[in-house]
N, C-alpha and C positions, 0 to 999 in steps of 0.2 A: 760643225760647231766646235770652237776652241777647247772648250771643256772636254768634249769627247775625245779630242785628238791627245790631250794630256792625259786622261785617264787611260786610253788605249796605250800610250807610252809606257806608262807604269805598270800596265797589267801583267806583264811577265816576270815581274820582280816579287819575291817574298819579303825581303827587308831593304828599306832604304834608310839612308843617313840624310838628315836634314841639317843644313848650313844654318847658322844663326839669322841671317836675313829672312829666310823663309818662315821661320818660327815667329820672328817679329811680325811680318806680314800677316800671318794667320792670328796671332794673339790679338793684334791691333785692328784686324779686319780692314787692311789697307787695300784699297782698289787699285787696279783691277785684279791684283792677286788673289784677293778672296773668292773671285768667281771660280778658281781652279782649286785653291788649297782647301776651302770649306768642304767640298765633295770628297776630296782625297783623305782629310782627317776625319770625315764621318766614316769612311771605308776602314780607316785605321781603328777607330773607335769600336766598330764592329768586329774587331780582331781579325779582319781578312788580311791584313798586312802588318808587318811589324816596323814601327818607326824608331830610329836610333839616333841619339846625339852624343857628341862627345862631352866629357866633362867641361872642356874648353867652352862649348856653346852654352852649357848652364851657367857657367860663370859669365860670359857675356851677357846673357840675358838678364842677369841680376844687377850689372853695373848700372843700367840707366835708371831704373826705379830707385836703387839705393842712393845714387848720385843726386837725384832729384827729390830724395826723401818722400816719394810718392807711394804711401802705404797700399792703395788701391791697386796700383799697377804691380807692386810687389807681391801682394796676395795672388792676383791673376797668375803671375809667373810661377809662384811656388805652388799653386794648386795644380797648373798644368804638369810641372816637373814630378810632383808627387802623386797625382792621381789619374793622369790621363790614361786610359787602356790602351795597351799595346806600344806604350813609349818605354824604351830601356835607355838609361844613360850609361855610357861606357866610360870607366875610368881609364887614365894613362897607365899602361903597364910598360915594362922595359921593352917588350916586342913592338909595342906602337911607337915608343921613343925611338927605337932603332930604326923603324921604317920610315918615320918622320925625318931622322937625320939623313936617310938615303935621298928622300925626296927633295929635302933642302939643298943638299950637296949637288944634286942634279939640276936643280931649277932656280935656286936662290929664292924660293918662296919664304914668306915670313914663317916662323916656327909655328906660331899658332895655327895657321892655316895648314902647314904640313902636317901638324898633329891630327887636325880633323879629318884630312883626306887619308892619313894612315889609319886613323880608326875606322873609317869606312871599309878599308882593304882588310884589316885584321878582323873586323866584326863580321865579315862576310856579306856585305852590302852590296846588292847589284848595282845601285845607282846611288848618286849624291843629287839631292835637291836643292838648288841655289840659284844664285844669279851671277856668279863670278865666271866670266868667260874664259878668264886665264886659266882657271882650275880645268876646264875642259880640254885645252891645249895640253895642259901637264899630264892629266890623266890618260890622254891619248898616246903621248910620247912615253910613257913608262909602261912596260908590259904588264898586263894582267891587273890592270887598275879598274876600279869601278867607273861605269858611264857617268857623266855629270850632265844632268837634266837642267837646261837653263830656262828658268820661269819665263823670262821676257819674251822666249820664242813662242809662247804658248797664251799669251794674254793680248787681247785686243788692244790696238793703239800703240804697240811697242815695235 
């Protein structure tokens, strides 16, 4: 079963960083991602695993509801950011900025993405959950970077 393969993949990690797209899939219940993200977030909610996001992701999550003046969606995002058990939002520090500069210099990755990957590394995350295959190649190419777990590889029909 796909869900079991996904949960087995993340079982060895204690801390995961979530890219913006994975949080959007979860908050909006977007199929087929909800079939693997809902159980994962249940597991995090029980505080069996720590979820980390960059402050960049926090900002990205807020943009859509603010742009559309969607108060309901804004409330959902804010509740998630402020109340979800096991979720930690990591601010950008000088160390993260310097790591991001190194990533960007080596790969030409956009700065927001480099900052998110650097956050995962500095925060001690074992893996990044997302859907950007380029990130997977980048993290493999740079020594001692977190693994990138691509959601599309674990959902049916992808």
